C-alpha positions as CSV (number, residue, x, y, z in Angstrom):
1,M,58.4,-0.3,70.1
2,G,58.0,-0.6,66.4
3,E,57.4,1.2,63.1
4,W,54.3,3.4,63.1
5,R,51.8,1.1,61.5
6,Q,49.6,0.8,64.6
7,G,46.4,1.5,62.7
8,E,47.2,-0.1,59.3
9,W,45.4,3.0,58.0
10,R,44.7,1.6,54.5
11,Q,41.1,0.5,53.8
12,T,40.8,-2.1,51.1
13,A,38.2,-2.0,48.4
14,S,36.6,-5.3,49.6
15,M,35.5,-3.9,52.9
16,G,31.8,-3.1,52.6
17,S,29.9,-0.9,50.2
18,A,31.2,2.4,48.7
19,R,28.8,4.5,50.7
20,N,30.5,3.4,53.9
21,R,34.1,3.9,52.7
22,R,34.4,7.5,54.1
23,H,37.8,8.8,55.1
24,V,38.4,8.8,58.9
25,T,39.3,12.5,58.9
26,D,35.7,13.3,58.2
27,A,35.1,12.3,61.8
28,V,31.7,10.8,61.0
29,E,30.1,7.7,62.5
30,V,30.9,4.7,60.3
31,S,28.0,2.3,59.7
32,A,28.0,-0.7,62.0
33,E,27.3,-3.1,59.1
34,R,30.8,-2.6,57.7
35,G,32.7,-5.0,59.9
36,G,35.3,-6.9,58.0
37,P,37.6,-9.6,59.1
38,S,40.6,-9.0,61.3
39,E,43.8,-8.0,59.5
40,P,46.8,-10.2,59.9
41,G,48.7,-9.4,63.0
42,G,45.7,-7.4,64.3
43,A,43.9,-7.6,67.6
44,G,42.6,-11.1,66.9
45,E,46.1,-12.5,66.9
46,E,47.8,-10.3,69.5
47,G,45.3,-11.1,72.3
48,G,44.3,-8.8,75.0
49,I,44.6,-5.5,73.0
50,S,41.3,-5.5,71.3
51,S,38.4,-3.3,72.4
52,P,35.5,-4.8,74.3
53,R,33.5,-7.3,72.3
54,A,31.0,-6.1,69.9
55,E,28.2,-7.7,71.8
56,D,29.1,-5.9,75.0
57,A,27.0,-2.9,75.4
58,I,28.9,0.3,76.0
59,P,27.4,2.3,78.9
60,D,26.2,5.9,78.4
61,W,28.9,8.4,79.0
62,T,27.2,9.6,82.2
63,S,27.2,6.1,83.5
64,Q,31.0,5.9,83.0
65,L,31.3,8.6,85.7
66,T,30.5,7.2,89.1
67,V,30.7,8.4,92.6
68,R,32.7,5.3,93.7
69,G,35.1,6.1,90.8
70,A,35.5,9.6,92.1
71,V,36.2,8.4,95.6
72,V,38.7,5.8,94.4
73,G,40.3,8.4,92.1
74,A,40.7,10.8,95.0
75,G,42.2,8.2,97.3
76,L,44.8,7.0,94.7
77,G,45.3,10.6,93.6
78,M,46.4,11.6,97.1
79,L,48.7,8.6,97.4
80,F,50.3,9.4,94.0
81,C,50.6,13.1,94.9
82,I,52.6,12.1,97.9
83,L,54.8,9.8,95.8
84,V,55.4,12.5,93.1
85,M,56.1,15.1,95.8
86,R,58.6,12.8,97.5
87,L,60.4,12.3,94.1
88,A,60.1,15.9,92.9
89,L,61.5,17.3,96.1
90,G,64.2,14.7,96.3
91,P,67.9,15.0,95.2
92,A,67.2,13.8,91.7
93,G,63.9,15.5,91.0
94,I,62.9,12.9,88.4
95,V,59.3,11.6,88.3
96,P,58.6,8.5,86.2
97,S,55.3,7.9,84.5
98,L,52.8,6.3,86.9
99,N,50.0,5.6,84.4
100,V,50.4,1.9,84.6
101,P,50.5,1.7,88.4
102,G,47.4,4.0,88.5
103,G,45.5,1.7,86.1
104,L,46.5,-1.4,88.0
105,L,45.6,-0.1,91.4
106,S,42.3,1.3,90.3
107,F,41.4,-2.1,88.7
108,V,42.3,-3.9,91.9
109,I,40.2,-1.6,94.2
110,L,37.2,-1.7,91.9
111,K,37.5,-5.5,91.5
112,G,37.8,-5.9,95.2
113,A,34.6,-3.9,95.7
114,T,32.6,-6.0,93.2
115,S,34.0,-9.3,94.6
116,A,33.0,-8.2,98.1
117,G,29.5,-7.4,96.8
118,G,29.3,-10.9,95.2
119,R,30.1,-12.6,98.5
120,L,27.5,-10.4,100.2
121,G,24.9,-11.0,97.6
122,C,24.7,-7.3,96.6
123,S,25.4,-6.0,93.1
124,R,24.2,-2.4,93.4
125,G,25.9,0.9,94.2
126,V,29.4,0.5,95.4
127,F,29.3,-3.2,94.7
128,A,27.9,-3.0,91.2
129,P,29.9,-4.6,88.4
130,F,32.3,-2.3,86.4
131,G,33.6,-2.3,82.9
132,V,36.8,-1.1,81.2
133,Q,35.2,2.3,80.6
134,E,34.7,3.1,84.3
135,N,38.2,1.7,84.9
136,T,39.6,4.1,82.3
137,V,37.8,7.1,83.8
138,V,39.2,6.3,87.3
139,Q,42.7,6.0,85.8
140,T,42.2,9.3,84.1
141,L,41.2,10.9,87.4
142,V,44.3,9.6,89.1
143,T,46.6,10.7,86.2
144,A,45.1,14.2,86.1
145,C,45.4,14.5,89.9
146,Y,49.0,13.5,90.3
147,S,50.0,15.4,87.1
148,I,49.2,18.6,89.1
149,A,51.8,17.6,91.7
150,F,54.4,17.5,88.9
151,S,53.5,20.4,86.6
152,G,52.4,22.5,89.6
153,G,56.1,23.4,90.2
154,F,56.4,22.3,93.8
155,G,59.9,21.1,93.0
156,T,60.7,23.8,90.5
157,Y,59.4,27.2,89.9
158,L,57.0,27.5,92.8
159,T,59.5,26.7,95.5
160,A,62.1,28.7,93.6
161,M,60.3,31.8,94.9
162,S,60.8,30.7,98.5
163,Y,63.1,32.1,101.1
164,Q,65.2,28.9,101.2
165,A,65.8,29.0,97.5
166,Y,66.6,32.7,97.8
167,L,69.3,31.8,100.4
168,N,70.6,28.9,98.4
169,T,71.2,31.1,95.3
170,G,73.2,33.7,97.1
171,G,70.5,35.9,98.7
172,K,71.2,37.7,102.0
173,P,69.5,36.4,105.2
174,K,66.9,38.2,107.1
175,G,68.4,41.0,109.2
176,D,71.2,41.6,106.7
177,P,71.1,45.1,105.0
178,G,71.1,43.3,101.6
179,F,68.0,41.3,102.4
180,N,65.3,41.8,99.7
181,P,61.8,40.7,100.9
182,A,60.3,41.6,97.5
183,A,62.2,38.7,95.9
184,I,60.5,36.1,98.1
185,F,57.0,34.5,97.9
186,E,56.6,31.5,100.1
187,P,54.4,28.7,98.9
188,D,51.5,29.5,101.2
189,M,48.3,27.7,100.6
190,H,46.2,30.8,100.2
191,R,48.4,31.7,97.2
192,V,49.2,28.3,95.8
193,I,45.7,26.8,95.5
194,P,44.2,29.6,93.4
195,Y,47.3,29.8,91.3
196,M,47.1,26.0,90.7
197,L,43.4,26.3,89.7
198,L,44.1,28.9,87.1
199,I,47.2,27.6,85.4
200,S,46.1,23.9,85.5
201,L,42.5,24.2,84.3
202,V,43.3,26.6,81.5
203,G,45.6,24.0,79.9
204,I,42.8,21.4,79.7
205,F,40.9,23.7,77.2
206,T,44.0,24.6,75.2
207,L,43.8,21.8,72.6
208,T,40.5,20.1,73.4
209,G,39.1,21.1,70.0
210,L,42.0,19.4,68.2
211,R,41.4,15.9,69.7
212,K,40.0,14.4,66.5
213,L,42.9,15.8,64.5
214,M,45.5,14.2,66.8
215,I,43.7,10.9,67.7
216,L,41.8,10.1,64.5
217,D,43.5,12.1,61.7
218,W,47.1,12.2,62.7
219,R,46.8,8.8,64.5
220,L,49.5,9.9,67.0
221,P,50.3,6.8,69.1
222,F,51.0,8.4,72.5
223,P,52.9,5.3,73.7
224,S,52.1,5.6,77.4
225,G,48.4,6.2,76.7
226,T,48.4,3.2,74.3
227,A,50.2,1.0,76.7
228,T,47.7,1.9,79.5
229,G,44.7,1.2,77.2
230,I,46.1,-2.2,76.2
231,M,46.7,-3.0,79.8
232,L,43.1,-2.0,80.9
233,N,41.6,-4.0,78.0
234,S,43.6,-7.0,79.0
235,F,42.4,-6.8,82.6
236,H,38.8,-7.1,81.6
237,S,39.1,-10.7,80.5
238,K,39.5,-13.9,82.5
239,A,43.2,-14.2,81.7
240,G,43.6,-10.5,82.5
241,E,42.1,-10.9,85.9
242,L,44.6,-13.6,86.8
243,D,47.5,-11.5,85.5
244,A,46.3,-8.5,87.5
245,L,46.2,-10.6,90.7
246,R,49.7,-11.8,90.0
247,K,50.9,-8.2,89.5
248,L,49.1,-7.1,92.7
249,K,50.9,-9.7,94.8
250,A,54.3,-8.6,93.4
251,L,53.4,-4.9,94.0
252,L,52.3,-5.6,97.7
253,W,55.4,-7.7,98.5
254,T,57.8,-5.2,96.9
255,S,56.2,-2.1,98.4
256,G,56.1,-3.8,101.8
257,G,59.8,-4.7,101.7
258,S,60.7,-1.2,100.5
259,F,58.7,0.3,103.4
260,A,60.3,-2.0,106.0
261,F,63.8,-1.1,104.7
262,E,63.1,2.6,104.8
263,L,62.0,2.1,108.4
264,F,65.2,0.2,109.2
265,K,67.3,3.0,107.7
266,W,65.5,5.7,109.7
267,F,66.7,4.3,113.0
268,F,70.4,5.1,112.1
269,Q,70.0,8.6,110.6
270,G,70.7,10.6,113.8
271,S,69.0,13.7,115.1
272,D,70.3,15.8,112.1
273,Y,69.5,13.1,109.5
274,S,73.1,13.2,108.3
275,C,74.2,9.7,109.5
276,G,73.3,6.1,108.7
277,F,72.8,4.5,105.3
278,G,72.2,7.9,103.6
279,A,75.9,8.2,102.9
280,F,77.4,4.7,103.0
281,P,81.1,5.0,101.8
282,I,81.3,1.9,99.6
283,F,84.1,3.5,97.5
284,G,86.0,5.0,100.5
285,L,85.9,8.2,102.4
286,V,87.9,10.2,99.8
287,A,85.4,9.3,97.1
288,Q,82.6,10.1,99.5
289,K,83.7,13.7,99.5
290,W,82.8,13.8,95.8
291,T,79.4,12.1,96.3
292,W,80.6,8.6,95.4
293,F,78.7,6.7,98.0
294,A,75.5,4.6,98.4
295,D,72.4,6.0,100.0
296,F,70.1,2.9,99.2
297,N,67.3,5.2,98.0
298,Q,64.5,2.7,97.0
299,S,62.6,5.4,95.2
300,Y,65.3,6.0,92.7
301,I,66.2,2.3,92.3
302,G,62.6,1.7,91.5
303,S,62.5,4.7,89.1
304,G,65.6,3.3,87.4
305,M,63.6,0.1,86.8
306,I,60.9,2.1,85.1
307,C,63.0,4.7,83.2
308,P,64.6,3.6,79.9
309,H,68.2,2.2,80.1
310,V,69.6,5.1,78.1
311,V,68.5,7.5,80.8
312,N,70.1,5.5,83.6
313,W,73.4,4.9,81.8
314,S,73.5,8.5,80.6
315,M,73.2,9.6,84.3
316,L,76.1,7.3,85.2
317,A,78.2,8.8,82.3
318,G,77.4,12.3,83.5
319,A,78.4,11.4,87.0
320,L,81.7,10.0,85.8
321,L,82.3,13.1,83.7
322,S,81.4,15.7,86.4
323,W,82.0,14.2,89.9
324,G,84.7,11.8,88.7
325,L,86.7,14.3,86.5
326,M,85.6,17.9,86.1
327,W,84.7,19.0,89.6
328,P,87.9,17.6,91.2
329,L,90.0,19.2,88.5
330,I,88.3,22.6,88.6
331,S,88.5,22.7,92.4
332,L,92.3,22.6,92.0
333,H,92.0,26.1,90.5
334,E,90.4,27.6,93.6
335,G,91.8,31.1,94.1
336,D,92.5,31.5,90.3
337,W,89.3,30.6,88.4
338,F,87.1,31.6,91.3
339,P,87.7,33.2,94.8
340,A,88.8,30.9,97.6
341,G,86.8,30.3,100.7
342,L,83.3,30.7,99.2
343,S,80.3,28.7,100.5
344,S,79.2,25.6,98.7
345,R,76.1,27.4,97.3
346,D,77.9,30.6,96.0
347,F,77.5,31.0,92.3
348,R,80.9,32.7,92.0
349,G,82.6,29.4,92.9
350,L,82.3,25.7,92.0
351,F,78.6,25.8,92.5
352,G,78.2,28.1,89.5
353,Y,79.8,25.6,87.2
354,K,77.5,22.8,88.5
355,V,74.3,24.8,88.0
356,F,75.0,26.5,84.7
357,L,76.6,23.6,82.9
358,T,73.5,21.6,83.9
359,I,71.3,24.4,82.5
360,A,73.4,24.5,79.3
361,M,73.1,20.8,78.5
362,T,69.4,20.7,79.5
363,M,68.6,23.7,77.2
364,G,70.7,22.2,74.4
365,E,68.6,19.1,74.2
366,G,65.4,21.1,74.8
367,M,66.1,23.5,71.9
368,Y,66.9,20.5,69.7
369,M,63.7,18.8,70.5
370,L,61.7,22.0,70.0
371,C,63.2,22.5,66.6
372,K,62.7,18.9,65.7
373,V,59.1,18.8,66.7
374,A,58.4,22.1,64.9
375,W,60.1,20.8,61.7
376,S,58.2,17.4,61.9
377,A,54.9,19.2,62.5
378,T,55.5,21.6,59.6
379,S,56.5,18.8,57.2
380,D,53.6,16.7,58.2
381,I,51.1,19.5,57.7
382,V,52.6,20.4,54.3
383,S,52.5,16.7,53.2
384,R,48.9,16.4,54.2
385,I,47.9,19.5,52.3
386,R,49.7,18.1,49.2
387,A,48.0,14.7,49.6
388,S,44.6,16.4,50.0
389,R,45.1,18.4,46.9
390,A,46.2,15.4,44.9
391,A,43.2,13.4,46.1
392,S,40.9,16.2,45.1
393,A,42.5,16.3,41.7
394,R,42.1,12.6,41.3
395,A,38.4,12.8,42.4
396,R,37.8,15.5,39.8
397,A,39.4,13.4,37.1
398,A,37.3,10.4,38.1
399,S,34.1,12.4,38.0
400,D,35.0,13.6,34.5
401,G,35.2,10.1,33.2
402,G,38.5,8.9,34.6
403,K,39.1,5.2,35.4
404,E,40.4,5.6,38.9
405,P,37.7,4.4,41.4
406,A,36.9,6.3,44.5
407,D,38.1,3.4,46.8
408,T,41.6,3.7,45.2
409,Q,41.6,7.4,45.8
410,I,41.0,6.8,49.5
411,V,43.8,4.2,49.6
412,L,46.3,6.5,47.9
413,L,45.4,9.5,50.0
414,E,45.8,7.5,53.2
415,D,49.1,5.9,52.0
416,E,50.5,9.4,51.3
417,F,49.3,10.6,54.7
418,H,50.7,7.5,56.4
419,H,54.1,8.0,54.7
420,A,54.3,11.7,55.8
421,A,53.3,10.9,59.4
422,S,55.5,7.9,59.8
423,A,58.5,9.8,58.6
424,A,58.8,11.5,62.0
425,E,60.1,9.4,64.9
426,S,58.9,6.1,63.3
427,K,61.7,4.2,65.1
428,S,60.6,5.0,68.6
429,L,56.8,4.5,68.5
430,L,54.7,1.9,70.1
431,E,53.4,-0.6,67.6
432,F,49.7,-1.0,68.0
433,K,47.7,-3.2,65.6
434,E,43.9,-3.3,65.5
435,S,41.4,-5.1,63.3
436,A,39.3,-3.1,60.9
437,E,36.2,-3.9,63.1
438,D,37.9,-2.6,66.2
439,R,39.1,0.5,64.5
440,E,35.6,1.3,63.2
441,R,34.1,0.6,66.6
442,R,36.6,2.8,68.4
443,T,36.1,5.6,65.9
444,R,32.4,5.4,66.2
445,V,32.5,5.7,70.0
446,F,35.1,8.5,69.8
447,V,32.9,10.7,67.6
448,A,29.5,9.6,69.0
449,D,29.7,11.8,72.2
450,S,31.1,14.8,70.5
451,I,32.3,17.7,72.6
452,P,30.9,20.9,71.2
453,F,33.7,22.9,69.5
454,W,32.9,26.1,71.3
455,I,33.8,24.6,74.7
456,S,37.5,24.7,74.0
457,P,37.8,28.4,73.0
458,A,35.2,29.5,75.5
459,G,36.7,27.6,78.4
460,Y,40.2,28.8,77.5
461,A,39.1,32.4,77.2
462,A,37.2,32.4,80.5
463,F,40.1,31.0,82.5
464,A,42.6,33.2,80.7
465,A,40.6,36.3,81.5
466,V,40.4,35.3,85.2
467,A,44.1,34.5,85.3
468,I,45.0,37.9,83.8
469,G,43.1,39.6,86.6
470,V,44.0,37.3,89.5
471,I,47.7,36.1,89.0
472,P,49.0,39.7,89.3
473,V,47.2,40.0,92.7
474,L,48.8,36.7,93.9
475,Y,52.3,37.6,92.6
476,P,52.5,41.4,92.0
477,P,55.7,41.4,90.0
478,V,53.8,39.3,87.3
479,K,52.0,42.1,85.5
480,W,48.7,41.6,83.8
481,Y,50.2,42.1,80.3
482,Y,52.8,39.4,81.0
483,V,50.0,37.0,81.6
484,L,48.1,38.2,78.5
485,V,51.1,37.5,76.3
486,A,51.6,34.1,77.9
487,M,48.0,33.1,77.3
488,L,48.3,34.1,73.7
489,V,51.5,32.1,73.3
490,A,50.6,29.0,75.3
491,P,48.4,27.3,72.6
492,L,51.2,27.9,70.0
493,L,53.6,26.0,72.3
494,A,51.1,23.4,73.5
495,L,50.5,22.1,70.0
496,P,54.1,21.1,69.2
497,N,54.5,19.8,72.7
498,S,51.5,17.5,72.4
499,Y,52.5,16.5,68.9
500,G,56.0,15.6,70.2
501,C,54.6,13.8,73.2
502,G,52.3,11.8,70.9
503,L,55.3,10.8,68.8
504,T,58.0,10.2,71.3
505,D,56.2,10.0,74.7
506,W,58.5,12.8,75.8
507,D,56.7,15.8,77.5
508,S,58.8,18.9,76.7
509,A,56.7,21.2,78.7
510,S,59.5,22.0,81.1
511,M,61.6,23.2,78.1
512,F,58.9,25.5,77.0
513,G,58.6,26.8,80.5
514,K,62.3,27.5,80.7
515,L,62.2,29.4,77.5
516,A,59.4,31.5,78.9
517,L,61.4,31.9,82.2
518,F,64.3,33.5,80.4
519,A,62.2,35.6,78.1
520,F,59.9,37.2,80.7
521,A,62.7,37.5,83.4
522,G,64.6,39.6,80.8
523,W,61.6,41.5,79.8
524,A,60.8,42.5,83.4
525,G,64.4,43.3,84.4
526,A,66.0,43.4,87.8
527,E,64.4,46.7,88.8
528,H,60.9,45.1,88.4
529,H,61.7,41.9,90.2
530,G,62.2,39.9,87.0
531,V,63.1,36.7,88.9
532,I,59.6,36.4,90.3
533,A,58.0,37.6,87.1
534,G,59.9,35.0,85.1
535,L,59.1,32.2,87.5
536,G,55.4,33.1,87.7
537,I,55.0,33.1,83.9
538,C,57.1,29.9,83.6
539,G,54.3,28.2,85.6
540,V,51.6,29.4,83.2
541,I,53.4,28.1,80.1
542,L,54.7,24.9,81.6
543,S,51.4,23.9,83.2
544,A,49.3,24.8,80.1
545,C,51.6,22.7,77.8
546,S,51.7,19.8,80.2
547,S,48.0,19.7,80.9
548,A,47.2,19.7,77.1
549,A,49.6,16.8,76.5
550,V,48.2,14.8,79.4
551,L,44.6,15.2,78.2
552,M,45.5,14.1,74.6
553,Q,47.3,11.0,76.1
554,D,44.2,10.2,78.1
555,F,42.1,10.6,74.9
556,R,44.3,8.1,73.3
557,T,43.7,5.6,76.2
558,G,39.9,6.3,76.0
559,Y,40.0,5.7,72.2
560,I,41.5,2.2,72.8
561,T,39.1,1.3,75.6
562,T,36.1,2.8,73.8
563,T,35.5,5.3,76.5
564,S,33.5,8.4,75.8
565,P,35.5,11.6,75.1
566,R,32.9,13.5,77.2
567,A,33.5,11.2,80.2
568,M,37.3,11.6,79.7
569,L,37.1,15.4,79.6
570,C,34.9,15.5,82.7
571,A,37.3,13.1,84.4
572,Q,40.3,15.2,83.4
573,I,38.6,18.4,84.8
574,L,37.5,16.6,88.0
575,G,41.0,15.1,88.5
576,A,42.6,18.4,88.0
577,L,40.3,20.0,90.5
578,M,41.2,17.3,93.0
579,G,44.9,17.8,92.3
580,C,44.7,21.5,92.9
581,F,43.8,20.8,96.5
582,L,45.4,17.4,97.1
583,A,48.8,18.3,95.7
584,P,49.2,21.4,97.9
585,A,48.1,19.2,100.9
586,A,50.7,16.6,100.1
587,F,53.3,19.4,99.6
588,S,52.4,21.1,102.9
589,L,53.0,17.7,104.7
590,L,56.6,17.7,103.5
591,W,57.1,21.4,103.7
592,S,56.2,21.5,107.3
593,T,59.2,19.3,108.2
594,G,61.5,22.3,107.5
595,Q,63.8,20.2,105.4
596,V,62.8,21.3,101.9
597,G,65.7,22.9,100.2
598,L,68.3,21.7,102.7
599,P,70.7,18.8,102.3
600,G,68.8,15.7,103.0
601,P,65.8,13.8,101.7
602,Y,64.1,16.9,100.3
603,S,67.0,18.9,99.0
604,N,64.9,20.1,96.1
605,P,67.7,21.0,93.7
606,F,65.6,22.1,90.7
607,A,64.2,25.0,92.7
608,D,67.7,26.4,92.9
609,I,68.3,25.7,89.2
610,Y,65.1,27.5,88.2
611,R,65.8,30.5,90.3
612,S,69.4,30.6,89.0
613,M,68.0,30.6,85.4
614,A,65.8,33.5,86.3
615,M,68.7,35.4,87.8
616,L,70.7,34.6,84.7
617,G,67.9,36.0,82.5
618,V,67.8,39.2,84.5
619,E,71.5,39.8,85.4
620,G,73.4,38.2,82.5
621,F,76.7,36.3,82.7
622,G,78.9,38.9,84.4
623,G,78.9,37.3,87.9
624,L,79.9,33.8,86.9
625,P,83.3,32.3,87.6
626,R,86.1,32.3,84.9
627,Y,85.5,30.2,81.8
628,C,81.9,29.3,83.0
629,P,80.2,31.1,80.0
630,L,82.7,29.5,77.6
631,L,82.0,26.1,79.1
632,M,78.3,26.7,78.9
633,G,78.6,27.3,75.1
634,V,80.7,24.2,74.7
635,F,78.3,22.0,76.6
636,F,75.2,23.6,74.8
637,G,76.8,22.8,71.5
638,S,77.8,19.3,72.6
639,A,74.2,18.6,73.6
640,L,73.0,19.7,70.1
641,A,75.7,17.5,68.5
642,I,74.9,14.5,70.6
643,C,71.2,14.8,69.8
644,G,72.0,15.1,66.1
645,L,74.3,12.1,66.2
646,R,71.6,10.0,67.8
647,D,69.2,10.8,65.0
648,V,71.7,10.3,62.2
649,L,73.0,6.9,63.3
650,P,71.2,3.7,62.5
651,R,68.9,2.5,65.3
652,R,71.3,-0.4,66.3
653,Y,73.9,2.2,67.1
654,A,71.8,5.2,68.1
655,K,70.4,3.3,71.2
656,F,73.9,3.6,72.7
657,V,74.1,7.3,72.3
658,P,73.5,9.0,75.7
659,T,70.8,11.6,76.3
660,P,72.3,15.0,77.2
661,M,69.5,15.8,79.6
662,G,70.2,12.5,81.5
663,M,73.9,13.3,81.6
664,S,73.3,16.7,83.0
665,I,71.3,15.7,86.0
666,P,74.2,14.3,88.1
667,F,76.2,17.4,87.4
668,Y,74.2,19.1,90.1
669,I,72.6,16.4,92.3
670,G,75.7,14.2,92.8
671,A,76.9,10.7,91.7
672,N,75.1,8.8,94.5
673,N,71.7,9.4,92.9
674,A,73.0,8.3,89.4
675,L,74.2,5.1,91.1
676,N,70.7,4.4,92.3
677,F,69.2,4.8,88.8
678,W,72.0,2.7,87.3
679,A,71.4,0.0,89.9
680,G,67.7,-0.1,88.7
681,S,69.1,-0.8,85.2
682,L,71.4,-3.5,86.5
683,V,68.5,-5.2,88.1
684,N,66.5,-5.1,84.9
685,H,69.5,-6.4,82.8
686,F,70.1,-9.4,85.1
687,W,66.3,-10.1,85.5
688,K,65.8,-10.1,81.7
689,W,68.7,-12.5,81.3
690,A,67.6,-14.8,84.1
691,G,63.8,-14.8,83.4
692,P,62.7,-12.9,80.3
693,K,59.0,-13.8,80.6
694,S,58.6,-12.7,84.3
695,F,60.7,-9.6,83.5
696,E,58.4,-8.4,80.8
697,A,55.4,-8.9,83.0
698,L,56.6,-7.8,86.4
699,A,59.6,-5.5,86.1
700,P,57.6,-2.2,85.9
701,V,55.4,-3.5,88.8
702,V,58.4,-4.2,91.0
703,G,59.9,-0.9,90.2
704,S,56.6,0.8,91.1
705,G,56.5,-1.2,94.4
706,L,59.9,0.0,95.4
707,L,58.8,3.6,94.6
708,I,55.4,3.2,96.4
709,G,56.8,1.7,99.6
710,S,59.5,4.3,99.9
711,G,57.0,7.1,99.2
712,I,54.5,5.8,101.7
713,F,57.1,5.9,104.4
714,S,57.6,9.6,103.9
715,I,54.2,10.1,105.6
716,P,55.1,8.6,109.0
717,A,58.6,10.0,108.6
718,A,57.1,13.5,108.2
719,V,54.8,13.0,111.1
720,L,57.7,11.9,113.4
721,S,59.7,14.9,112.3
722,I,56.9,17.3,113.0
723,A,56.4,15.7,116.4
724,G,60.0,16.2,117.2
725,L,60.9,12.5,117.4
726,N,64.3,12.0,115.8
727,P,66.1,8.8,114.9
728,P,67.7,7.3,118.1
729,M,71.1,6.3,116.6
730,C,73.8,7.8,114.4
731,M,75.9,5.5,112.3
732,S,78.9,7.4,110.9
733,F,82.3,6.5,109.4
734,S,85.7,8.0,109.8
735,W,89.3,7.2,109.2
736,E,92.4,8.0,111.1
737,P,96.0,7.3,109.8
738,P,97.9,4.7,111.8
739,K,100.1,6.2,114.5
740,A,103.9,5.7,114.2
741,A,105.3,3.1,116.5
């Protein structure tokens, strides 16, 4: 991370003739003859981050899309959909970025095919050599595919409509007079797949027309996209191939070990999956009651190695605050603050505090980020308008006989723009330096295969029109005018979300989705099944915002690897189409076990949280336990204050301020999952101290290996469960007081 000077935007007067010194915002092709020397600290000195060599021919955009690439993308997409589904339905519900593993595995598979072709003496078709552009397209296919598994709501709004979530949030069971069948829509494939197709594809066209503004004009870094592009460029060199082989070996050994350990754990889980290493009482049986135990979840330990330290330590702090202090103290007031004898999932009891204090802290940080992004975007736009007017005034003065040359005008204009842009989140951006030659080459490729401007509004209008007519048929409580309003609002929310993602690498789509959930649930009201209406519209907004941000991040990767925007857009559409079928298929594999929404490996806590938010939007705060609304206000304000403190403090102190969203997660899911993420951080801390060089190169790969091995085991585990084959042993723990002599 570094200050935002990744492009060194200024262009000096010595670089070529005046006719070629055109501002990059003109989005025009720069003449090839204007290739100056590398800037200090640029790609020539960093190594491995420059674009392909100038003498390397860039294939036509249609050649960057290959059949073998689509096949590799589909295979990896299915694997990653299973991994994401396993995490999204798990107790923590946290899904780390898998862009880097996707790029690594796609390179390894394609390289394996070309190496096999070399040994066979064949270099055509499947065995043909491949370049960084095809590698980038495959990585985009994988990213677009598994993103559907996350933004599709399988662990949130979609399963929140199910019967199990209905029961978990206080609904009456079938056969009871209070049972309400109209409040339940099971995630059946005949309903889920068309819904996914509509809400996912419409988001791709939301901001396509603004790609030049975000990538070339605003120079938003999109840190994950930049890191992926740098990695792919480094792979396509001799040193990069050796580095990729080293990482592959680490990935295979780690994922194999993780798979073997998950298999070992399975034998001791018992017929009801409540025994074994899933609740190992390392702190004692009393602490185990308050979720202070080890479950040795390899997925979350690996995720902890990938997630930032501040998230993992924030989760530990939240676990200490909630399960170490608050919940034991509040439980002492049973019968006073809330009725005694309630079930563990009744909102009138302790469960209500857990859910709604989680919501309060999550919404607090979400609202802060929303306001912050809106303010940054507004300030940036105003600064650019002022800079443009000042440049125009200087140009007129120069044309009237002034002494200021045109080159100086461009320098001053770009300096003003750079100052305005770097003022927002400059401390958290990925530093990316490139030589003037590489910058011009990338810009030339990015604008060469221009996407017609009309495609974005036409595609968005077409999918929006179909969605307005079809979604109310799939979910009758979601009226057509709800969808119409959502489609009008979605682009307005997608822009600040993509802008914020480009600056901070934080996708706030779920926050925008929650805002829509509250608004539309309240609009529909209880008499018109506002819970289902709010959840259905939540999916429209969340998926549209997320898909737009993912596409812009992929455009950033394509810019760095000199991949055609047309190829990237086609890959994004094809990957999303794959995901709309592969993600439901992966979900159905786990859903068929009958364990989704129940205590265990697929407890799916966020489905209950989303349904609870919809119920709150419809019914208000009247049914909550005593002091719960007051505590919600306190924790909402505390989240705002913590976020403000983090921005006010100098960076050397701000990095120790916890994130409220990270703190809130253990409030609901338990301390054991926070311990797993914290263990991932401990591994990173020790590894960085013991071997800094190997840590920088392999830590994310090892974390991904733990995640992949555990995720792959979910496939045979699900098959065994469906076949009725249960673990043969039950390892449990108990304590009896010593008998008196």
